[in-house]
Structure formats: C-alpha cells, structure tokens
N, C-alpha and C positions, 0 to 999 in steps of 0.2 A: 686582685691581691698583689699582682706583680707591680702594677702602677703605684699602689700605696707604698710598697717597699722602696721603690725608686724615689718616691717623693720624700720619704723619711730620710733616706741616705743623702739626698741633695740638701735637705734642711739641716742635717747634722754638719755637713761640709760647710755650708754657708755660716752657720753659727761659729764653728771652729775657726774659720778664716777671719771673721769679724773680731773675734776675741784675740786672735794673734796679732792683728794690726792695731788694736786699741792701745792708746798711750796711757799707762798708769802714771799717776803723779801729776796730771794736768789740772788746771783750775776747774775743768768740767767734770772731773772724776770725783764722785761722792766719797770714795775711800782714797785718801791721798797717801802717797808714800813718804817715807822719812826724808828722802832727798828733796821733795817738793816743799815740805815744811821747813827744812834747813835753808832752801833758797829764799823763801818768803821772809824768814827771820833775818837773813843776811841783808835782804833788800830794805826791810824796815829799819834795821840797825844803821845802815848806810844813810838813810833819810834822816834819822835822828842825829847822827854824827855830823852831817852836813849842815843841819839847822842850828846846832849849838852855837850860842854866842850871838845869834842874829836877832834875838828878841821875838822869834816866832812862837805863836801859841797853837796848840792843837785846837781845832775849832770847837770841839765838845766842851772845852774848859773855858772858853771865852764867855763873858756875860757878867751878871751882877755878882757883887760880893756875897759870899754865902755864910755870913756870920749874923747872929741875932743881935739886934740893937734894942736898947730900952728907949721907948718913946713915951713922952708925957704929953697928954692932950687935955687942955682945960675944959671945964663944963661948957657945953654949947659948941665945942669945936668938932671938926670933921677930919677923920683920918682917911684919906683916899689912897687906896692900894692900887698899884699898877700890876700889869700882867706877871704872873708867877710869884707874887708876893705871898708870904705866909704870916699869920697873925695869931697871937695868944694874948687874951685879955688877962692881966695879972690882978688888977684891982679897979674898982669903980663900976659905973653902970653905963653900958653902951648898947646901942641898937644897930641892927644891920641896915645898910642902905644898898639895895639892889640896883641893877640897871634894867631898863625896859627897852627892848629892841624888837621892832616889828610886832608890838603888842604882846611880846613874851617877856615875862619877868625872869631875870637871871640873878639868882641870889648868890650868897657866899656859901662855899662848901665847908660844912662842919665835919671834919674827918673823925672827930671823937665820937659823935653820935651817928654819923652817916646820914645827915639830913641837909637839905638846902635851906639856908636862912633867907627868908624873903622879907619884905617891908615890915619894919617895926618888930622883928623877931629880936628878943633880947639875947645878947651874946653872953654865954656862960663863961665864968672864969676857968682858966686852965684848959680850954678846948682849943684844939689845933684847927685853924681855919685857913683856907687858901682861896685865892682869886685867880682865875685862869687868864683873864685879859684886861687890858687897860680901857675900861669903859665906864668909869665913874663909880664903881662899887667901893664900899668902905664901911666905916663905923661912925655913927653920930654919938657923941658923948653927952650924957645928961648930968653926970658928975665928973669931977676930975678923974681921969683914967691913966693907968700905966699899962702899956702894951709891950710885948716882945714882938719885934717885926724883923722878918728876914726878906730881903728883896726891896724893890723900889716902892717908894711911898711919898706922899705929900701931906703935910698938916695944913688945914685951911681953917 
C-alpha cells in the first residue's frame, strides 16, 4: 500500500511539472491562445501587404475561368470536356461519350440523378454533369445542341 501511495504521488508530481512547462499558444497546442491567433493574423496580413501590387495570386484561386458559357454544337459534332469541366444540356439531343481506361469504362457524372452516364446514355436537359479528368469524355450531338459549359472544353 505504501508503494502504491508513493507511486501516485510521483505520478501527480510528474503531471504537474509537465503541465507547468508546456507552452500554451504554440502551433502544436490544440487549444490556442488569443496571442497565438493574433500573431498568425499579423503574419498573414504582412504577407498580403507585401504581395499587393505584384500580381501574385493565391494558389487556390489560380485555374480556369469560373463562368458559364453558352456553347452551340451542330448535329454530328462532339463536345470534348477537359478535367474539371461542368456541363448542362439546354436543348437538342446528345449522348454521353465515356473513356475506356484499362478495360474500365469511365462515364460522365450526372449530379442531378446521381448516376454515371456510360456509352450511348442520352443526356437529359437541365442536368448538371461533370468530368473529372481530360481523357476524351464528352457529348456527341445527334441534333443541334446548346450547352452551358463551365471549364475547359473543345468542340470537334
């Protein structure tokens, strides 16, 4: 019993010593102090101030233009979508053109219905469709079609 009591006292002393020497407000502390937050805000503000007028962009915002474009494709034409492109068929009749990679068919993602559009799946009007990578996926038009497209594409 005496050994157990000594062990508990030593444990309590070690815990109290480690708590007293820990640094609150460091980047490793899950609960940060106000002074740490103020230091980080000052550091980031300084970085922004120094980069003003130099034409630098924050890496997250670099990339393709993020506006919708109206694209007209004649009957028999092919709208090839590049990685990250979004598509909405507004009028006409078009069919999905998937890519085949290592024997696996990779279709177009119809976000409206939550399905994968594979070969010869008809695109439905006003459905939001995305293509994750530039591997030849797109839409083959059987009649004259009008699309809304956001992101990189090519009409062939």
